[in-house]
C-alpha positions in Angstrom: 140.1 101.9 131.0 138.1 98.5 130.1 138.6 96.8 127.0 135.9 96.4 124.8 135.3 93.1 123.4 136.4 92.8 119.6 132.9 91.5 118.3 132.0 95.1 119.7 134.5 96.9 117.8 135.2 95.0 114.6 132.0 93.6 113.0 131.1 93.1 109.6 129.9 96.3 108.5 132.6 97.8 106.3 133.4 101.3 107.4 133.6 103.2 104.0 131.8 103.7 101.4 132.8 104.8 97.9 130.8 107.4 95.6 129.6 105.6 93.4 127.8 102.9 95.3 126.6 105.6 97.4 125.2 107.8 94.0 123.3 103.9 93.3 122.1 103.7 96.8 120.6 107.4 96.9 119.1 106.7 93.3 117.6 103.9 94.2 115.7 106.1 97.4 117.3 103.3 99.7 117.0 104.2 103.7 120.1 106.8 104.0 120.7 109.6 105.9 123.4 111.5 104.3 125.5 114.6 106.5 127.9 116.9 105.1 130.4 117.6 108.0 132.5 120.0 106.1 134.3 122.3 108.7 137.6 124.5 109.1 139.6 124.5 112.4 140.9 127.9 111.7 137.8 129.7 110.0 134.6 127.9 111.9 132.3 129.5 109.8 133.8 128.3 106.1 132.0 124.7 106.3 128.5 126.2 106.4 129.2 128.1 103.1 130.9 125.6 101.6 127.9 123.3 101.9 125.8 126.4 100.7 127.9 126.4 97.7 127.2 122.4 96.7 126.4 119.4 98.9 125.0 116.0 98.0 121.4 116.2 97.5 119.4 115.5 100.7 122.4 116.1 102.6 122.3 117.7 106.8 125.0 119.7 107.5 126.9 118.9 110.6 128.8 122.0 112.6 131.7 120.7 114.5 131.1 122.9 117.4 127.4 122.9 117.5 126.6 119.9 116.5 129.4 117.4 116.9 130.7 118.8 120.1 128.9 119.9 123.7 128.5 123.4 124.6 129.8 125.3 126.8 127.2 124.8 129.2 125.7 121.4 128.4 126.9 118.1 129.9 130.0 116.2 128.4 132.1 113.0 127.9 135.2 114.4 127.7 137.4 117.9 128.0 139.5 119.5 125.7 138.5 122.2 122.6 135.5 119.8 121.1 134.2 118.2 124.2 132.4 115.0 123.2 128.4 115.7 123.8 127.0 113.1 126.0 125.8 109.8 124.0 122.2 110.6 125.0 122.4 114.5 123.4 124.3 113.1 120.1 121.5 110.5 120.0 118.8 113.4 119.6 121.0 115.0 117.0 120.8 112.0 114.9 117.2 111.7 115.4 116.5 115.0 114.2 118.2 114.3 111.2 115.2 111.5 110.9 117.7 108.8 111.3 115.7 105.3 112.3 116.7 102.0 113.4 117.8 100.2 110.2 118.7 103.5 108.4 122.4 103.7 106.7 124.4 106.8 108.3 127.1 108.3 105.7 129.1 111.1 106.8 131.6 113.1 104.1 133.7 116.6 104.4 136.0 118.4 102.4 138.8 117.9 105.0 140.1 114.6 104.3 137.4 112.5 106.4 138.7 113.8 110.0 135.7 115.9 110.9 133.2 113.5 108.9 135.4 110.7 111.1 134.0 112.3 114.3 130.6 111.7 113.1 131.5 108.6 112.2 132.8 107.9 115.8 130.2 109.7 117.6 127.2 107.5 115.9 129.3 104.3 116.4 129.3 105.1 120.1 125.6 105.6 120.3 125.9 101.9 119.5 124.6 102.6 115.4 126.4 99.8 113.5 126.0 100.7 109.8 127.6 103.9 109.6 129.9 104.6 106.8 132.4 107.2 105.5 132.3 108.5 102.0 135.9 107.5 100.9 137.5 110.3 99.3 135.1 112.9 100.5 133.4 115.6 98.1 136.0 115.5 96.0 135.1 111.9 95.2 131.2 112.6 95.0 132.0 115.1 92.3 134.6 113.2 90.3 131.6 110.1 90.2 129.8 112.7 88.3 127.4 112.5 91.7 124.4 115.4 91.4 125.2 118.6 93.3 122.3 120.4 95.4 123.1 124.6 96.2 121.1 126.5 99.4 120.2 125.6 102.6 119.5 122.0 103.6 116.6 119.8 103.6 114.2 121.1 106.3 114.2 119.1 110.2 111.8 115.8 109.3 108.8 115.2 110.9 108.4 112.9 112.6 111.9 112.7 114.2 113.6 109.1 114.0 113.4 106.1 116.5 116.7 105.2 117.3 117.8 104.2 120.9 121.0 103.8 122.4 122.8 100.7 122.2 125.9 99.3 123.4 129.1 101.4 122.2 131.1 100.0 119.1 133.7 102.2 120.0 136.0 102.4 123.0 136.7 105.9 125.1 139.5 106.2 127.5 139.6 109.8 129.4 143.2 111.8 130.1 143.2 111.1 133.7 143.0 107.2 133.0 145.8 107.8 130.5 147.9 109.8 132.8 147.3 107.1 135.5 149.2 104.7 133.2 151.8 107.2 132.0 155.0 105.1 131.5 153.8 101.6 132.3 154.0 98.9 130.1 151.1 97.6 128.1 149.5 100.5 126.4 151.1 102.4 123.5 149.8 106.3 122.5 149.7 107.6 119.0 149.4 110.9 118.5 147.9 112.0 115.1 148.8 115.6 114.7 151.3 117.0 112.2 154.7 115.8 113.0 155.6 119.7 113.5 153.2 119.8 116.3 154.2 116.5 118.0 157.9 117.8 118.0 156.6 121.4 119.6 157.9 123.2 116.6 154.6 125.0 116.3 151.2 124.8 117.9 148.4 127.1 116.1 145.6 125.8 118.3 146.6 125.0 121.8 148.6 127.2 124.5 151.3 124.5 125.0 153.2 123.2 122.4 154.8 119.7 122.6 153.5 116.5 123.3 152.6 113.4 125.6 155.7 111.8 126.6 156.4 108.3 125.2 154.0 108.8 122.7 154.3 107.8 119.1 153.6 110.3 116.0 151.8 109.2 112.6 150.1 111.8 111.5 146.6 111.3 110.3 147.1 112.1 106.9 149.7 109.1 106.4 146.3 107.0 106.4 145.4 108.2 103.1 146.5 107.9 99.4 147.3 111.0 97.2 144.0 110.8 96.1 142.1 111.7 99.1 141.2 108.1 99.5 142.5 105.6 102.6 145.3 103.5 101.4 145.0 99.6 100.7 144.6 97.4 103.6 147.7 95.5 103.0 149.6 98.8 103.1 147.7 100.1 106.3 148.7 96.8 108.1 152.2 96.9 106.9 152.8 100.7 108.2 151.1 100.5 111.2 153.0 97.1 112.1 156.1 99.3 111.5 155.3 101.7 113.4 153.9 99.7 116.6 157.3 97.6 116.1 155.8 94.6 118.0 153.7 96.6 120.4 150.6 94.9 120.9 147.6 96.6 118.7 145.0 95.9 120.9 146.1 98.1 123.7 146.7 101.3 120.9 145.3 104.5 122.2 145.1 107.6 119.9 144.7 110.8 120.1 145.4 114.0 118.4 144.6 118.0 119.7 140.6 117.5 120.4 139.4 114.5 119.6 138.6 114.7 115.5 141.6 114.3 113.7 142.4 110.6 115.5 139.4 108.9 114.5 141.0 108.1 110.6 143.6 105.9 112.9 140.4 104.0 114.6 139.2 103.7 110.5 142.5 102.8 109.5 143.4 99.8 112.3 139.9 98.5 111.3 140.5 98.6 107.6 143.8 96.8 108.0 142.4 94.2 109.8 143.8 95.1 113.1 142.4 95.8 116.3 140.3 99.2 116.7 142.3 101.3 119.0 140.8 103.2 121.8 140.3 106.9 121.3 141.3 109.9 124.0 138.8 112.3 123.2 140.2 115.3 125.2 143.8 115.1 123.0 146.4 117.3 123.6 144.3 120.0 124.2 143.0 118.7 127.4 146.4 116.9 128.2 148.3 120.4 128.1 145.6 122.6 130.4 145.8 119.9 132.9 147.6 121.0 135.9 150.8 118.4 136.7 150.6 116.2 133.6 153.9 116.0 131.6 154.3 117.5 128.5 157.4 116.9 126.5 159.0 118.7 123.1 161.9 116.8 120.3 163.1 120.1 119.3 
């Protein structure tokens, strides 16, 4: 694992945009590409229905399996239930949505930000700089009085966008890299799954229950307040420093089940003014199905 320089992951672009600001920018017809990422892990068709029933006018729809993950026969950059597409493949998806150099990309969902976070991370991995998450997602948009469109989304723009790949602005590590360093000082694993899954009490998605030995647990939902928005920076900083208990935040690696719900940890640490962690995108789903890797339980 080669750490990215801090300037490549902590730049001056805030990762969030609030609903009133997004509404103003859309009404001003600024250069924006808005993407609805709504998706239910236990019902893959639900997000498409949710989008059809109501979405931000002009927003495209991104399906986690079809648009934000590599298909079964496609090259991939990670394993697990939702393998990362290659940077080149995801860039083509962004271009198909009409993304052009200098546009602002805004992602939102109805799932507490975890699916939209996947798009945010992928776009940053492709080198895009101005990528935002709608803080509070679809509920925040409705609360701000935002307009609602229904039915199918906008037709694919012609011509396609002109984006090109740039240096990644987020760090990716593989399961093999983590396995090679497991138990060694200097890295801290943080598991973003619910505590009951981390402890091994239940496992609704993967074939083995438990966690990576030595990993800490902080559910991704702990980064959000009761209103569904990210907690204030000082609160996030205090909570993460308490969790790390003196460990170097620059050596944190986050993971979840399949590289989706761990992304709010990346965003939260950025908001807290701490170094952005690397993402082990294959997550528990790749770890627990790799022969020879140890699994722990806390029950």
